[in-house]
The first five atom37 places (N, CA, C, CB, O) and aatype in JSON, in Angstrom:
{
  "aatype": [12, 11, 10, 9, 13, 10, 3, 9, 3, 7, 19, 10, 0, 16, 0, 6, 2, 0, 10, 12, 14, 11, 8, 14, 6, 13, 15, 13, 14, 13, 3, 15, 3, 4, 19, 16, 9, 10, 2, 11, 9, 9, 3, 8, 16, 15, 0, 6, 9, 9, 13, 16, 15, 3, 17, 1, 19, 18, 13, 7, 12, 3, 10, 5, 1, 10, 3, 5, 10, 13, 11, 18, 2, 11, 19, 9, 11, 15, 14, 9, 3, 13, 16, 14, 2, 10, 13, 1, 11, 1, 18, 11, 6, 9, 10, 2, 18, 9, 8, 11, 8, 2, 1, 15, 9, 16, 15, 13, 19, 9, 10, 3, 3, 12, 3, 10],
  "atom_mask": [
    [1, 1, 1, 1, 1],
    [1, 1, 1, 1, 1],
    [1, 1, 1, 1, 1],
    [1, 1, 1, 1, 1],
    [1, 1, 1, 1, 1],
    [1, 1, 1, 1, 1],
    [1, 1, 1, 1, 1],
    [1, 1, 1, 1, 1],
    [1, 1, 1, 1, 1],
    [1, 1, 1, 0, 1],
    [1, 1, 1, 1, 1],
    [1, 1, 1, 1, 1],
    [1, 1, 1, 1, 1],
    [1, 1, 1, 1, 1],
    [1, 1, 1, 1, 1],
    [1, 1, 1, 1, 1],
    [1, 1, 1, 1, 1],
    [1, 1, 1, 1, 1],
    [1, 1, 1, 1, 1],
    [1, 1, 1, 1, 1],
    [1, 1, 1, 1, 1],
    [1, 1, 1, 1, 1],
    [1, 1, 1, 1, 1],
    [1, 1, 1, 1, 1],
    [1, 1, 1, 1, 1],
    [1, 1, 1, 1, 1],
    [1, 1, 1, 1, 1],
    [1, 1, 1, 1, 1],
    [1, 1, 1, 1, 1],
    [1, 1, 1, 1, 1],
    [1, 1, 1, 1, 1],
    [1, 1, 1, 1, 1],
    [1, 1, 1, 1, 1],
    [1, 1, 1, 1, 1],
    [1, 1, 1, 1, 1],
    [1, 1, 1, 1, 1],
    [1, 1, 1, 1, 1],
    [1, 1, 1, 1, 1],
    [1, 1, 1, 1, 1],
    [1, 1, 1, 1, 1],
    [1, 1, 1, 1, 1],
    [1, 1, 1, 1, 1],
    [1, 1, 1, 1, 1],
    [1, 1, 1, 1, 1],
    [1, 1, 1, 1, 1],
    [1, 1, 1, 1, 1],
    [1, 1, 1, 1, 1],
    [1, 1, 1, 1, 1],
    [1, 1, 1, 1, 1],
    [1, 1, 1, 1, 1],
    [1, 1, 1, 1, 1],
    [1, 1, 1, 1, 1],
    [1, 1, 1, 1, 1],
    [1, 1, 1, 1, 1],
    [1, 1, 1, 1, 1],
    [1, 1, 1, 1, 1],
    [1, 1, 1, 1, 1],
    [1, 1, 1, 1, 1],
    [1, 1, 1, 1, 1],
    [1, 1, 1, 0, 1],
    [1, 1, 1, 1, 1],
    [1, 1, 1, 1, 1],
    [1, 1, 1, 1, 1],
    [1, 1, 1, 1, 1],
    [1, 1, 1, 1, 1],
    [1, 1, 1, 1, 1],
    [1, 1, 1, 1, 1],
    [1, 1, 1, 1, 1],
    [1, 1, 1, 1, 1],
    [1, 1, 1, 1, 1],
    [1, 1, 1, 1, 1],
    [1, 1, 1, 1, 1],
    [1, 1, 1, 1, 1],
    [1, 1, 1, 1, 1],
    [1, 1, 1, 1, 1],
    [1, 1, 1, 1, 1],
    [1, 1, 1, 1, 1],
    [1, 1, 1, 1, 1],
    [1, 1, 1, 1, 1],
    [1, 1, 1, 1, 1],
    [1, 1, 1, 1, 1],
    [1, 1, 1, 1, 1],
    [1, 1, 1, 1, 1],
    [1, 1, 1, 1, 1],
    [1, 1, 1, 1, 1],
    [1, 1, 1, 1, 1],
    [1, 1, 1, 1, 1],
    [1, 1, 1, 1, 1],
    [1, 1, 1, 1, 1],
    [1, 1, 1, 1, 1],
    [1, 1, 1, 1, 1],
    [1, 1, 1, 1, 1],
    [1, 1, 1, 1, 1],
    [1, 1, 1, 1, 1],
    [1, 1, 1, 1, 1],
    [1, 1, 1, 1, 1],
    [1, 1, 1, 1, 1],
    [1, 1, 1, 1, 1],
    [1, 1, 1, 1, 1],
    [1, 1, 1, 1, 1],
    [1, 1, 1, 1, 1],
    [1, 1, 1, 1, 1],
    [1, 1, 1, 1, 1],
    [1, 1, 1, 1, 1],
    [1, 1, 1, 1, 1],
    [1, 1, 1, 1, 1],
    [1, 1, 1, 1, 1],
    [1, 1, 1, 1, 1],
    [1, 1, 1, 1, 1],
    [1, 1, 1, 1, 1],
    [1, 1, 1, 1, 1],
    [1, 1, 1, 1, 1],
    [1, 1, 1, 1, 1],
    [1, 1, 1, 1, 1],
    [1, 1, 1, 1, 1],
    [1, 1, 1, 1, 1]
  ],
  "atom_positions": [
    [[-19.8, -0.9, -15.65], [-18.94, -0.77, -15.21], [-17.87, -0.32, -14.69], [-18.95, -0.95, -15.39], [-17.47, 0.84, -14.59]],
    [[-17.26, -1.66, -14.22], [-16.27, -0.85, -13.27], [-14.77, -0.05, -12.94], [-16.22, -1.45, -12.67], [-13.81, -0.8, -12.8]],
    [[-14.63, 0.89, -12.85], [-14.03, 1.35, -12.92], [-12.5, 2.19, -12.03], [-14.8, 1.53, -13.31], [-12.57, 3.21, -11.35]],
    [[-11.51, 1.55, -12.25], [-10.29, 2.66, -11.84], [-9.51, 3.45, -12.47], [-9.42, 2.23, -11.32], [-8.93, 3.07, -13.49]],
    [[-9.28, 5.26, -11.72], [-9.48, 6.09, -12.33], [-7.98, 5.42, -11.95], [-10.35, 7.4, -12.23], [-8.42, 4.66, -11.08]],
    [[-6.57, 5.15, -11.96], [-5.28, 5.92, -11.83], [-4.4, 6.35, -12.84], [-4.53, 5.31, -11.14], [-4.16, 6.38, -14.04]],
    [[-3.85, 6.85, -11.07], [-2.72, 7.62, -11.17], [-1.23, 7.26, -11.17], [-2.85, 8.34, -10.34], [-0.76, 7.35, -10.03]],
    [[-0.74, 7.05, -11.69], [0.98, 6.73, -11.52], [2.05, 7.15, -10.38], [1.62, 7.36, -12.65], [2.54, 6.88, -9.29]],
    [[2.04, 7.59, -10.94], [3.67, 9.01, -9.73], [2.98, 8.88, -8.37], [3.76, 11.66, -10.22], [1.98, 9.57, -8.15]],
    [[3.68, 7.7, -7.07], [2.89, 7.58, -5.91], [1.91, 7.2, -5.5], [0.0, 0.0, 0.0], [1.39, 7.12, -4.39]],
    [[1.64, 6.93, -6.66], [0.89, 5.35, -6.41], [1.42, 4.19, -7.36], [-0.87, 5.43, -6.75], [1.05, 3.2, -6.74]],
    [[2.05, 3.74, -8.48], [2.81, 3.09, -8.55], [4.71, 2.91, -9.09], [2.02, 2.66, -8.95], [5.53, 2.0, -9.21]],
    [[4.67, 4.2, -9.25], [5.82, 4.66, -9.33], [6.56, 5.83, -7.6], [5.55, 5.48, -10.88], [6.51, 7.04, -7.33]],
    [[6.97, 4.97, -7.09], [7.12, 5.7, -5.57], [8.87, 6.09, -5.96], [6.78, 4.32, -3.78], [9.57, 5.8, -6.93]],
    [[9.1, 6.82, -4.79], [9.81, 8.07, -5.05], [11.16, 6.39, -4.45], [9.29, 10.15, -3.84], [11.97, 6.14, -5.34]],
    [[11.22, 5.97, -3.88], [12.56, 4.6, -3.93], [12.69, 4.44, -5.07], [12.34, 3.01, -3.33], [13.8, 4.75, -5.51]],
    [[11.08, 3.64, -6.59], [12.39, 3.58, -7.8], [12.17, 4.17, -9.22], [12.79, 2.0, -8.16], [11.91, 3.69, -10.33]],
    [[12.45, 5.7, -8.58], [12.79, 6.74, -9.8], [14.75, 6.13, -9.06], [11.91, 9.2, -9.6], [15.84, 6.53, -9.48]],
    [[14.65, 5.75, -8.62], [16.54, 5.64, -7.95], [16.85, 4.06, -8.77], [16.76, 5.4, -5.39], [17.3, 2.98, -8.4]],
    [[16.64, 4.29, -9.32], [16.02, 2.94, -10.62], [16.82, 2.68, -11.49], [14.74, 3.22, -11.6], [16.56, 3.62, -12.25]],
    [[17.62, 2.13, -11.99], [17.52, 2.51, -13.39], [17.11, 2.27, -14.18], [18.06, 2.57, -13.87], [16.91, 1.13, -14.6]],
    [[16.67, 3.84, -14.93], [15.09, 4.0, -16.07], [15.66, 2.68, -17.32], [14.89, 6.34, -17.2], [16.83, 2.36, -17.56]],
    [[14.36, 2.1, -17.96], [14.29, 1.71, -18.99], [14.28, 2.69, -19.96], [13.45, 0.98, -19.0], [13.58, 3.64, -19.62]],
    [[15.01, 2.85, -21.52], [15.37, 3.68, -22.3], [14.38, 4.19, -22.99], [16.2, 3.28, -22.95], [14.72, 5.2, -23.6]],
    [[12.8, 3.71, -23.18], [11.55, 4.17, -23.43], [10.1, 4.5, -22.19], [11.25, 3.15, -24.39], [9.31, 5.44, -22.2]],
    [[10.18, 3.49, -21.38], [9.44, 3.13, -19.71], [9.53, 4.86, -18.47], [10.9, 1.36, -18.71], [8.87, 5.77, -17.97]],
    [[10.84, 4.27, -18.62], [10.8, 5.51, -17.57], [11.52, 4.61, -16.51], [9.07, 6.23, -17.05], [12.13, 3.58, -16.8]],
    [[11.35, 5.24, -14.96], [11.61, 3.94, -13.94], [10.53, 2.91, -13.75], [11.88, 4.44, -12.49], [9.31, 3.12, -13.78]],
    [[10.98, 2.05, -13.58], [10.52, 0.71, -13.05], [8.65, 0.27, -11.82], [12.08, 0.45, -12.06], [8.98, 0.06, -10.66]],
    [[8.11, 0.24, -11.89], [6.72, -0.05, -10.84], [6.84, -0.25, -10.35], [5.82, -0.58, -10.7], [7.82, -0.99, -10.41]],
    [[6.3, -0.14, -9.07], [6.91, -0.63, -7.16], [6.06, -2.18, -7.5], [5.9, 0.75, -5.1], [4.86, -2.42, -7.55]],
    [[6.99, -2.88, -7.66], [6.61, -4.17, -7.36], [5.27, -4.36, -7.16], [7.24, -4.62, -6.34], [4.22, -4.49, -7.78]],
    [[6.01, -4.31, -5.3], [4.12, -4.45, -3.95], [3.4, -3.48, -4.47], [4.16, -3.91, -1.79], [2.5, -4.27, -4.77]],
    [[2.94, -2.35, -4.89], [2.44, -1.33, -6.01], [1.21, -2.33, -5.88], [3.4, -1.04, -7.73], [0.17, -2.5, -5.25]],
    [[2.36, -3.17, -7.39], [1.47, -3.52, -8.61], [1.16, -4.97, -8.57], [2.18, -3.17, -10.02], [1.04, -5.41, -9.72]],
    [[0.94, -6.06, -7.43], [0.27, -6.6, -6.96], [-0.49, -6.98, -6.02], [0.5, -6.86, -7.11], [-0.84, -8.1, -5.65]],
    [[-0.91, -5.12, -5.35], [-1.79, -5.34, -5.08], [-2.76, -4.85, -6.03], [-1.8, -5.08, -4.03], [-3.69, -5.66, -6.06]],
    [[-3.08, -3.36, -7.24], [-3.21, -3.76, -8.18], [-3.45, -4.64, -8.71], [-2.8, -3.6, -8.44], [-4.66, -4.74, -8.92]],
    [[-2.44, -5.99, -9.37], [-3.12, -6.75, -9.44], [-4.38, -7.96, -8.71], [-2.46, -6.88, -9.8], [-5.0, -8.93, -9.14]],
    [[-4.29, -7.32, -7.54], [-5.42, -8.3, -6.59], [-6.82, -7.64, -6.53], [-4.92, -8.47, -4.85], [-7.79, -8.4, -6.42]],
    [[-7.06, -5.98, -6.62], [-7.68, -5.11, -6.79], [-8.11, -5.27, -8.52], [-6.9, -3.95, -6.24], [-8.21, -4.24, -9.2]],
    [[-8.25, -6.04, -8.87], [-8.87, -6.36, -10.93], [-8.61, -7.08, -10.95], [-8.52, -5.84, -12.41], [-8.62, -7.51, -12.11]],
    [[-7.95, -8.32, -9.68], [-8.77, -9.77, -10.03], [-9.23, -10.36, -9.08], [-8.07, -10.83, -10.63], [-9.13, -11.52, -8.68]],
    [[-10.17, -8.82, -8.46], [-11.88, -8.78, -7.82], [-12.42, -8.42, -8.59], [-12.41, -7.97, -6.69], [-12.54, -8.67, -9.79]],
    [[-12.71, -7.96, -8.1], [-13.07, -6.6, -9.31], [-13.49, -6.8, -10.6], [-11.89, -5.73, -9.68], [-14.49, -6.39, -11.2]],
    [[-12.37, -7.67, -11.02], [-12.39, -7.51, -13.01], [-12.33, -5.6, -13.01], [-14.64, -8.4, -14.12], [-13.17, -5.65, -13.9]],
    [[-12.19, -4.65, -12.89], [-12.25, -2.73, -13.74], [-12.0, -2.97, -14.41], [-11.56, -1.37, -13.58], [-11.21, -3.88, -14.6]],
    [[-12.58, -2.2, -15.29], [-11.27, -1.72, -16.1], [-10.37, -0.58, -15.65], [-11.68, -1.3, -17.43], [-10.82, 0.27, -14.89]],
    [[-9.48, -0.53, -15.96], [-8.61, 1.2, -16.19], [-8.79, 1.95, -16.81], [-7.5, 1.45, -16.55], [-8.73, 1.7, -18.02]],
    [[-9.06, 3.13, -16.44], [-8.5, 5.0, -16.71], [-7.33, 5.21, -16.33], [-9.27, 6.26, -15.87], [-6.77, 4.95, -15.26]],
    [[-6.88, 5.82, -17.48], [-5.51, 6.13, -16.74], [-5.85, 8.08, -16.64], [-3.71, 5.49, -17.98], [-5.96, 8.92, -17.53]],
    [[-5.93, 8.17, -15.29], [-5.09, 9.84, -15.29], [-4.68, 10.6, -15.06], [-5.05, 10.48, -15.38], [-5.1, 11.76, -15.12]],
    [[-3.37, 10.06, -14.59], [-2.0, 10.11, -14.76], [-1.06, 11.22, -15.6], [-1.81, 8.96, -15.25], [-1.52, 11.52, -16.7]],
    [[-0.15, 11.67, -15.33], [-0.09, 13.22, -15.9], [1.1, 12.92, -17.1], [0.48, 14.63, -14.5], [1.6, 13.88, -17.69]],
    [[1.57, 11.37, -17.42], [1.91, 10.37, -17.71], [1.85, 10.4, -19.29], [1.2, 9.46, -16.99], [2.68, 10.37, -20.2]],
    [[0.62, 10.46, -19.2], [-1.11, 10.54, -20.58], [0.2, 12.07, -22.12], [-3.95, 12.36, -18.93], [0.29, 12.05, -23.35]],
    [[0.9, 13.1, -20.99], [1.02, 13.51, -22.04], [2.39, 13.01, -22.07], [0.66, 14.85, -22.26], [2.87, 13.67, -22.99]],
    [[3.53, 12.07, -21.54], [4.77, 11.87, -21.89], [4.38, 10.36, -23.27], [5.84, 11.5, -20.21], [4.96, 10.07, -24.31]],
    [[3.29, 9.8, -22.65], [3.05, 8.36, -23.84], [1.84, 8.95, -25.25], [1.96, 6.58, -22.65], [1.26, 8.38, -26.17]],
    [[1.89, 10.36, -24.75], [1.2, 11.2, -25.76], [-0.87, 10.35, -26.19], [0.0, 0.0, 0.0], [-1.42, 10.56, -27.27]],
    [[-1.44, 9.63, -25.24], [-2.49, 9.6, -24.91], [-2.84, 9.05, -26.26], [-3.04, 10.77, -24.33], [-3.76, 9.41, -26.99]],
    [[-1.39, 7.53, -26.6], [-1.41, 6.31, -26.75], [-1.53, 5.18, -25.49], [-0.36, 6.2, -27.46], [-0.75, 5.05, -24.54]],
    [[-3.03, 4.23, -25.83], [-3.29, 3.03, -25.42], [-2.14, 2.05, -25.45], [-4.31, 2.6, -26.13], [-1.87, 1.43, -24.42]],
    [[-1.21, 1.8, -26.93], [-0.65, 1.41, -27.65], [0.27, 0.67, -26.48], [-0.25, 2.36, -28.67], [0.52, -0.37, -25.87]],
    [[0.65, 2.46, -26.74], [2.19, 2.43, -25.75], [2.07, 2.2, -24.6], [3.01, 3.64, -25.6], [3.1, 1.82, -24.04]],
    [[0.56, 2.34, -23.6], [0.75, 1.92, -22.61], [0.65, 1.14, -22.38], [0.52, 2.19, -22.06], [1.36, 0.92, -21.4]],
    [[-0.19, -0.18, -22.83], [-0.21, -1.5, -23.09], [1.43, -1.78, -22.72], [-0.78, -1.86, -24.72], [1.82, -2.41, -21.73]],
    [[2.03, -1.34, -23.43], [3.18, -2.58, -23.68], [3.8, -1.89, -22.0], [4.62, -2.44, -25.66], [4.13, -2.73, -21.17]],
    [[3.91, -0.42, -21.63], [4.13, 0.11, -20.04], [4.02, -1.02, -19.33], [3.05, 1.21, -19.41], [5.0, -1.7, -19.04]],
    [[2.91, -1.3, -19.03], [1.37, -2.67, -18.46], [2.36, -3.58, -18.67], [-0.51, -3.09, -19.62], [3.39, -3.39, -18.02]],
    [[2.35, -4.02, -19.01], [3.61, -5.4, -19.38], [4.67, -5.2, -19.32], [3.77, -6.04, -20.62], [5.21, -6.08, -18.65]],
    [[5.02, -4.81, -19.5], [6.54, -4.77, -18.78], [7.36, -4.93, -17.43], [6.86, -3.81, -18.95], [8.42, -5.45, -17.07]],
    [[5.53, -3.64, -16.42], [5.82, -3.97, -15.41], [4.5, -4.49, -15.09], [6.45, -3.04, -14.66], [3.68, -4.16, -14.23]],
    [[4.49, -5.28, -15.88], [3.53, -6.4, -15.19], [2.21, -6.3, -14.54], [4.16, -6.93, -14.23], [1.68, -7.06, -13.73]],
    [[1.85, -5.36, -14.99], [0.15, -5.15, -14.56], [-1.15, -5.87, -15.73], [-0.15, -3.16, -14.54], [-1.38, -5.6, -16.91]],
    [[-1.95, -7.1, -14.51], [-2.74, -7.54, -15.52], [-3.61, -6.91, -16.37], [-3.3, -8.25, -15.13], [-4.38, -7.63, -17.01]],
    [[-3.65, -5.81, -16.51], [-4.3, -5.32, -17.86], [-4.06, -3.86, -17.72], [-5.99, -5.68, -18.09], [-3.69, -3.04, -16.88]],
    [[-4.52, -3.96, -19.17], [-3.93, -1.92, -19.68], [-5.06, -1.02, -19.24], [-3.79, -1.44, -21.87], [-6.03, -1.34, -18.56]],
    [[-4.66, 0.64, -19.92], [-6.14, 1.18, -19.22], [-6.71, 0.79, -21.0], [-6.27, 3.48, -18.37], [-6.2, 0.15, -21.92]],
    [[-7.59, 1.32, -20.89], [-8.59, 1.03, -21.75], [-9.54, 2.27, -21.82], [-9.26, -0.24, -21.31], [-10.73, 2.14, -22.12]],
    [[-8.68, 4.11, -21.39], [-9.24, 5.1, -22.16], [-7.98, 5.5, -20.93], [-11.13, 5.61, -22.4], [-7.19, 4.93, -20.18]],
    [[-8.72, 7.69, -21.58], [-7.96, 8.08, -20.91], [-8.68, 8.78, -20.21], [-7.03, 8.52, -21.38], [-9.85, 8.68, -20.59]],
    [[-8.49, 9.79, -18.93], [-9.47, 10.71, -18.4], [-8.91, 12.18, -20.39], [-8.8, 11.41, -15.87], [-7.9, 12.3, -21.09]],
    [[-10.39, 12.88, -20.37], [-10.2, 14.15, -20.92], [-8.83, 15.25, -19.93], [-11.92, 14.82, -20.9], [-8.96, 15.68, -18.78]],
    [[-7.64, 15.45, -20.84], [-6.05, 16.63, -20.6], [-7.56, 17.8, -19.92], [-4.63, 17.5, -22.95], [-8.29, 18.11, -20.86]],
    [[-7.96, 18.34, -18.72], [-8.04, 19.68, -18.63], [-7.03, 20.99, -17.4], [-9.51, 19.62, -18.41], [-7.23, 21.82, -16.51]],
    [[-5.9, 20.34, -18.24], [-4.87, 20.78, -17.57], [-4.22, 21.32, -15.86], [-4.86, 21.52, -18.27], [-4.02, 22.31, -15.15]],
    [[-4.12, 19.99, -15.93], [-3.87, 19.17, -13.74], [-5.0, 19.48, -13.34], [-2.54, 20.03, -12.22], [-4.59, 20.4, -12.64]],
    [[-6.11, 19.5, -13.18], [-7.02, 19.62, -13.13], [-7.87, 18.02, -12.87], [-7.14, 20.44, -14.15], [-8.96, 17.6, -13.26]],
    [[-6.84, 17.45, -12.06], [-7.66, 16.14, -12.04], [-8.41, 15.53, -12.19], [-7.84, 15.81, -11.66], [-8.71, 14.64, -12.99]],
    [[-9.15, 16.36, -10.72], [-10.7, 16.1, -10.3], [-11.45, 16.36, -11.62], [-11.32, 17.18, -9.01], [-11.87, 15.4, -12.26]],
    [[-11.51, 16.85, -11.79], [-12.44, 17.61, -12.32], [-12.63, 16.54, -13.84], [-11.88, 19.38, -12.47], [-13.63, 15.95, -14.26]],
    [[-11.06, 16.61, -14.45], [-11.13, 15.3, -15.4], [-11.76, 14.13, -15.21], [-10.05, 14.83, -15.61], [-12.5, 13.57, -16.02]],
    [[-11.33, 13.62, -13.74], [-12.41, 12.35, -13.63], [-14.4, 12.89, -13.79], [-12.02, 11.57, -11.65], [-15.21, 12.28, -14.49]],
    [[-14.65, 13.82, -13.16], [-16.07, 13.65, -12.98], [-16.66, 14.06, -14.2], [-16.64, 14.4, -11.82], [-17.86, 13.84, -14.4]],
    [[-15.7, 14.86, -15.36], [-15.98, 14.96, -16.5], [-16.01, 13.21, -17.24], [-14.91, 16.06, -17.04], [-16.85, 13.17, -18.14]],
    [[-15.58, 12.41, -17.1], [-15.39, 11.08, -17.52], [-16.41, 10.91, -16.67], [-14.04, 10.27, -17.41], [-17.29, 10.69, -17.5]],
    [[-16.94, 10.85, -15.66], [-18.29, 10.01, -15.21], [-19.25, 10.58, -15.41], [-18.49, 9.64, -13.92], [-20.18, 10.36, -14.64]],
    [[-19.44, 11.52, -16.49], [-20.48, 12.56, -17.0], [-20.63, 12.24, -17.85], [-20.38, 13.79, -17.12], [-21.81, 12.06, -18.15]],
    [[-19.56, 11.93, -18.88], [-20.06, 11.21, -19.78], [-19.89, 10.39, -20.48], [-20.29, 11.54, -20.22], [-19.74, 10.44, -21.7]],
    [[-19.9, 8.75, -19.19], [-20.23, 7.38, -19.12], [-21.22, 7.43, -18.21], [-19.16, 6.43, -18.77], [-21.81, 6.35, -18.23]],
    [[-21.73, 8.24, -17.34], [-22.06, 7.92, -16.41], [-23.93, 6.45, -16.62], [-22.07, 9.59, -15.7], [-24.76, 5.75, -16.03]],
    [[-23.51, 6.83, -17.65], [-25.3, 4.63, -18.12], [-24.07, 3.31, -18.18], [-26.71, 4.5, -21.3], [-24.31, 2.11, -18.02]],
    [[-22.29, 4.15, -18.54], [-22.67, 2.61, -18.61], [-21.96, 2.2, -16.76], [-21.59, 1.58, -20.37], [-22.04, 1.06, -16.32]],
    [[-21.31, 3.39, -15.93], [-20.53, 2.67, -14.73], [-21.5, 2.21, -13.85], [-19.51, 3.59, -13.9], [-22.64, 2.68, -13.75]],
    [[-21.06, 1.36, -13.27], [-21.66, 0.69, -12.64], [-20.9, 0.83, -9.96], [-21.31, -0.97, -13.99], [-21.25, 0.66, -8.79]],
    [[-19.74, 1.26, -10.94], [-18.8, 1.54, -9.56], [-17.61, 1.85, -10.11], [-18.57, 0.27, -8.46], [-17.18, 1.63, -11.24]],
    [[-16.95, 2.57, -8.87], [-15.81, 3.43, -9.75], [-14.48, 3.47, -7.92], [-16.82, 5.82, -10.6], [-14.94, 3.3, -6.79]],
    [[-12.88, 3.73, -8.21], [-12.47, 3.74, -7.24], [-11.2, 4.79, -7.82], [-12.32, 2.31, -6.62], [-10.49, 4.47, -8.78]],
    [[-11.09, 5.7, -7.32], [-9.79, 6.64, -8.43], [-8.6, 5.98, -6.6], [-10.27, 9.68, -8.89], [-8.8, 5.8, -5.4]],
    [[-7.32, 5.88, -7.72], [-6.4, 5.58, -6.32], [-5.11, 6.44, -7.7], [-6.12, 3.17, -5.47], [-4.62, 6.38, -8.83]],
    [[-5.19, 7.35, -6.06], [-4.51, 8.78, -6.96], [-3.13, 9.28, -4.96], [-6.81, 10.85, -7.61], [-3.25, 9.17, -3.74]],
    [[-2.29, 9.68, -5.74], [-2.05, 10.72, -4.24], [-2.12, 11.9, -3.61], [-1.22, 10.83, -3.94], [-1.59, 12.28, -2.57]],
    [[-3.17, 12.7, -4.72], [-3.83, 13.58, -4.69], [-4.89, 14.14, -3.91], [-4.02, 13.49, -5.43], [-5.84, 14.0, -4.68]],
    [[-5.24, 14.57, -3.08], [-6.1, 14.86, -2.16], [-7.41, 15.71, -3.12], [-5.27, 15.73, -0.92], [-7.57, 16.92, -2.96]],
    [[-8.23, 14.95, -4.05], [-9.1, 15.27, -4.38], [-10.4, 15.4, -4.25], [-8.95, 15.07, -4.81], [-11.05, 15.99, -5.11]]
  ]
}
């Protein structure tokens, strides 16, 4: 399985978008240019999304709510899973996920604005 470990802030939700009107449930919208690029990556690779963003806490680790968020923002796929919450140690969360699921992962990419 091909995976995209996906952050939101700084990747899909940019500083410019933070100034846009907020949706009552979904915060501010994702950057449409960033969504276009993500959709191209998904379309060309058929990769699945693993959600790594701190937004996990805001959305209560609820894939159904994230599905609504991603559809609202016109992302062609929604996350299928989360990395574990290891208290802001994102690189460890991703490594933990990879080690736990290594038999099914064929390749992956990490889309994040942090230096991991």
